[in-house]
C-alpha positions as CSV (number, residue, x, y, z in Angstrom):
1,I,1.6,10.4,6.2
2,S,-0.5,10.3,9.3
3,T,-1.1,14.0,9.4
4,L,-3.3,16.3,7.4
5,D,-1.8,18.1,4.5
6,E,-1.3,21.9,4.5
7,N,-4.9,22.4,3.3
8,G,-6.4,20.3,6.0
9,G,-7.2,17.2,4.0
10,L,-5.9,13.7,3.3
11,P,-4.8,12.5,-0.2
12,T,-7.4,11.0,-2.5
13,L,-4.7,8.8,-4.2
14,V,-1.3,7.5,-3.3
15,M,1.1,6.5,-6.1
16,A,4.4,4.6,-5.9
17,F,6.2,4.3,-9.2
18,N,8.6,1.3,-9.5
19,A,8.9,1.3,-5.7
20,G,10.4,-2.1,-5.2
21,I,8.2,-2.7,-2.1
22,W,9.3,-6.3,-2.0
23,G,13.0,-5.3,-1.5
24,Y,12.8,-2.6,1.1
25,N,11.6,-3.2,4.7
26,E,11.3,0.6,5.0
27,W,8.0,0.3,3.1
28,V,6.3,-1.6,5.9
29,P,5.6,1.4,8.2
30,T,4.2,3.3,5.3
31,L,1.9,0.4,4.3
32,E,0.8,0.0,8.0
33,A,0.0,3.7,8.2
34,L,-2.1,3.5,5.0
35,C,-4.0,0.7,6.6
36,R,-4.8,2.8,9.7
37,W,-6.4,5.7,7.9
38,K,-10.1,6.0,8.7
39,H,-11.0,6.3,5.0
40,A,-9.9,4.2,2.1
41,V,-7.3,5.7,-0.2
42,P,-6.4,4.0,-3.4
43,F,-2.7,3.0,-3.4
44,V,-1.3,2.4,-6.9
45,V,2.1,0.7,-7.3
46,T,3.9,0.2,-10.6
47,A,6.7,-2.3,-11.2
48,Y,9.3,-2.9,-13.8
49,T,8.4,-6.5,-14.3
50,I,5.5,-8.8,-13.6
51,E,7.6,-10.8,-11.2
52,E,8.4,-7.6,-9.2
53,A,4.7,-6.7,-9.2
54,E,3.8,-10.1,-7.8
55,D,6.5,-9.8,-5.1
56,D,5.2,-6.3,-4.3
57,A,1.7,-7.6,-4.0
58,E,2.8,-10.4,-1.7
59,V,4.4,-8.0,0.7
60,M,1.4,-5.6,0.6
61,E,-1.0,-8.5,1.3
62,T,1.1,-9.8,4.2
63,T,1.3,-6.3,5.7
64,I,-2.3,-5.6,5.3
65,L,-3.4,-8.9,6.8
66,S,-1.0,-8.5,9.7
67,T,-2.2,-4.9,10.3
68,S,-5.9,-5.6,10.0
69,P,-6.5,-9.3,11.0
70,S,-10.2,-8.9,10.9
71,N,-10.0,-7.7,7.3
72,T,-10.8,-10.7,5.0
73,S,-10.4,-8.8,1.8
74,T,-7.1,-7.1,0.9
75,G,-8.4,-5.0,-1.9
76,I,-5.3,-5.9,-3.9
77,H,-6.0,-6.1,-7.6
78,D,-3.6,-7.0,-10.4
79,S,-3.9,-5.9,-14.0
80,K,-4.5,-9.4,-15.5
């Protein structure tokens, strides 16, 4: 995800449907790469249950804060 697409641009939106981010360490490098992009790209994650969504949000927040320690706002929003 760190390279340009075939048309020379970066995505304007990244979606992860029922990804189970909380349960797979393999997501961490992807989340870290998203944090390193020079422009902000919305990252939308869906979950099967509210509990899973909360667990996903916790992993994303932890990863974002550890990748960008100077960032005081995670930009993580829930649908409540």
